[in-house]
C-alpha positions as CSV (number, residue, x, y, z in Angstrom):
1,M,21.8,-4.7,-19.9
2,L,20.5,-2.5,-17.2
3,I,18.0,0.2,-18.3
4,L,19.9,2.8,-16.3
5,H,23.2,3.9,-17.9
6,Q,23.3,0.8,-20.2
7,T,25.7,-1.0,-17.8
8,Q,26.1,-4.8,-17.8
9,A,24.2,-6.5,-14.9
10,I,25.8,-9.3,-12.9
11,H,24.6,-12.8,-13.8
12,W,21.4,-13.7,-12.0
13,A,23.0,-16.8,-10.5
14,L,25.7,-14.7,-8.8
15,A,23.0,-12.5,-7.3
16,G,21.0,-15.5,-6.1
17,L,24.1,-17.0,-4.5
18,G,24.7,-13.7,-2.7
19,I,21.2,-13.6,-1.4
20,S,21.4,-17.3,-0.3
21,F,24.7,-16.7,1.4
22,V,23.2,-13.8,3.5
23,T,20.0,-15.8,4.2
24,I,21.9,-19.0,5.4
25,T,24.5,-17.0,7.3
26,L,21.8,-15.0,9.1
27,L,20.0,-18.3,10.0
28,A,23.1,-20.2,11.0
29,V,24.9,-17.5,13.0
30,A,22.1,-15.5,14.6
31,N,19.0,-17.8,14.2
32,R,17.2,-15.0,12.5
33,R,14.9,-14.8,9.5
34,L,15.7,-12.5,6.6
35,G,13.1,-9.9,6.1
36,V,13.1,-6.1,5.6
37,S,9.7,-4.9,6.7
38,T,10.4,-5.4,10.4
39,G,13.3,-3.0,10.0
40,F,10.8,-0.2,9.4
41,E,9.4,-1.0,12.9
42,D,12.9,-0.8,14.2
43,L,13.3,2.7,12.7
44,C,10.0,3.8,14.1
45,S,10.9,2.4,17.5
46,L,13.8,4.8,17.7
47,V,11.6,7.8,17.6
48,L,8.1,6.7,18.7
49,D,7.1,5.9,22.3
50,A,4.1,3.7,21.4
51,P,4.0,0.4,23.3
52,Y,3.8,-1.5,20.0
53,F,7.3,-0.3,19.0
54,K,8.8,-1.0,22.5
55,R,8.0,-4.8,22.6
56,S,11.0,-7.1,22.5
57,A,10.0,-8.6,19.1
58,V,11.0,-5.3,17.6
59,T,13.8,-4.0,19.8
60,S,15.7,-7.4,20.0
61,G,16.4,-7.3,16.3
62,R,18.0,-3.8,16.2
63,P,21.6,-5.1,16.4
64,W,21.3,-6.9,13.1
65,R,18.3,-5.3,11.3
66,L,19.5,-1.7,11.5
67,P,22.9,-2.6,9.9
68,L,21.1,-4.6,7.3
69,L,18.9,-1.6,6.4
70,G,22.0,0.6,6.3
71,G,23.8,-1.9,4.1
72,L,20.8,-2.0,1.7
73,L,20.8,1.8,1.4
74,I,24.6,2.1,1.1
75,G,24.6,-0.8,-1.5
76,G,22.0,0.9,-3.6
77,V,23.9,4.2,-3.6
78,L,27.2,2.4,-4.4
79,S,25.5,0.5,-7.2
80,A,24.1,3.6,-8.7
81,V,27.4,5.6,-8.4
82,L,29.6,2.8,-9.7
83,G,27.1,1.9,-12.4
84,G,27.6,5.2,-14.2
85,G,26.5,7.9,-11.9
86,W,23.5,8.9,-9.8
87,S,21.2,11.7,-10.7
88,P,18.1,12.0,-8.6
89,T,15.0,12.9,-10.6
90,W,11.3,13.4,-10.1
91,D,10.6,12.0,-13.6
92,L,8.0,9.3,-13.5
93,G,7.8,8.6,-17.2
94,M,4.3,7.6,-18.3
95,F,2.8,9.0,-15.1
96,D,4.0,12.5,-15.9
97,T,3.0,12.2,-19.6
98,D,-0.5,10.7,-19.1
99,I,-1.6,12.0,-15.7
100,G,0.6,15.0,-15.1
101,W,-0.4,15.8,-11.5
102,G,2.9,17.7,-10.8
103,N,5.2,17.3,-7.9
104,G,2.4,17.4,-5.3
105,G,0.5,14.7,-7.1
106,K,3.6,12.5,-7.3
107,V,4.1,12.8,-3.5
108,I,0.5,11.9,-2.9
109,W,0.7,9.0,-5.3
110,M,3.9,7.6,-3.7
111,F,2.5,8.1,-0.2
112,A,-0.7,6.2,-1.1
113,G,1.4,3.5,-2.6
114,G,3.5,3.3,0.5
115,L,0.4,2.9,2.7
116,F,-0.9,0.1,0.5
117,I,2.5,-1.7,0.7
118,G,2.7,-1.2,4.4
119,F,-0.9,-2.5,4.9
120,G,-0.2,-5.5,2.7
121,T,3.0,-6.3,4.5
122,R,1.4,-6.2,7.9
123,L,-1.6,-8.2,6.6
124,A,0.7,-10.8,5.2
125,G,2.9,-10.9,8.3
126,G,6.0,-10.0,6.3
127,C,7.4,-8.6,3.1
128,T,8.3,-10.1,-0.2
129,S,11.9,-10.7,0.9
130,G,10.8,-12.4,4.1
131,H,8.2,-14.6,2.4
132,G,9.6,-14.9,-1.1
133,I,13.2,-15.6,-0.1
134,F,13.3,-17.0,3.3
135,G,9.8,-18.6,3.6
136,L,9.9,-20.3,0.2
137,S,13.4,-21.6,0.8
138,N,12.0,-23.3,4.0
139,L,9.0,-24.7,2.0
140,E,6.5,-22.7,4.2
141,L,2.9,-22.9,2.7
142,P,1.9,-19.5,4.1
143,S,4.9,-17.9,2.3
144,L,3.9,-19.6,-0.9
145,V,0.4,-18.2,-0.7
146,T,1.7,-14.8,0.2
147,T,4.3,-14.7,-2.5
148,V,1.8,-15.8,-5.1
149,S,-0.6,-13.1,-3.8
150,F,2.1,-10.4,-4.0
151,M,3.0,-11.4,-7.5
152,G,-0.6,-11.7,-8.7
153,A,-1.5,-8.3,-7.3
154,G,1.5,-6.8,-9.0
155,V,0.6,-8.3,-12.3
156,V,-3.1,-7.2,-12.0
157,T,-2.1,-3.7,-10.9
158,T,0.5,-3.2,-13.6
159,N,-1.9,-4.4,-16.3
160,L,-4.7,-2.1,-15.0
161,L,-2.4,0.9,-14.9
162,Y,-0.6,0.4,-18.2
163,R,-3.2,-1.3,-20.3
164,V,-6.5,0.1,-19.0
165,I,-5.9,3.5,-17.2
166,L,-2.9,4.8,-19.1
């Protein structure tokens, strides 16, 4: 069961088949690697004039990466709506109860988290979807190291937050 709205989740094997279908199709049809973090560069390149965002490595992926990002957004909204309704909230559970910084503190917390994620993604040369899905399926050693690092950092951070700090 899903935590939100107590709806039944699809079987993990079906979700895996869907991800593998998208990955293999993207590679076979367009000779492109699945990854989401570069899509953020595409979005930035639409509004920023910095040379970094104008290089062909960024702009050449727009025709498929921007629709992919749009599909992820639309898919998330559809999933929430069809799964029992969507109700945006600022409730952060234990964060509110134990820390209670208010709305401004939450924005700062999320912004700082986004900076760390962005820094880690650039440092690793890609995101969890790029390394964890595409890189591991191609048996790439750098992707294995990166995915283990992502997962290890997540386990350590979660344990520090929920067992030590909170």
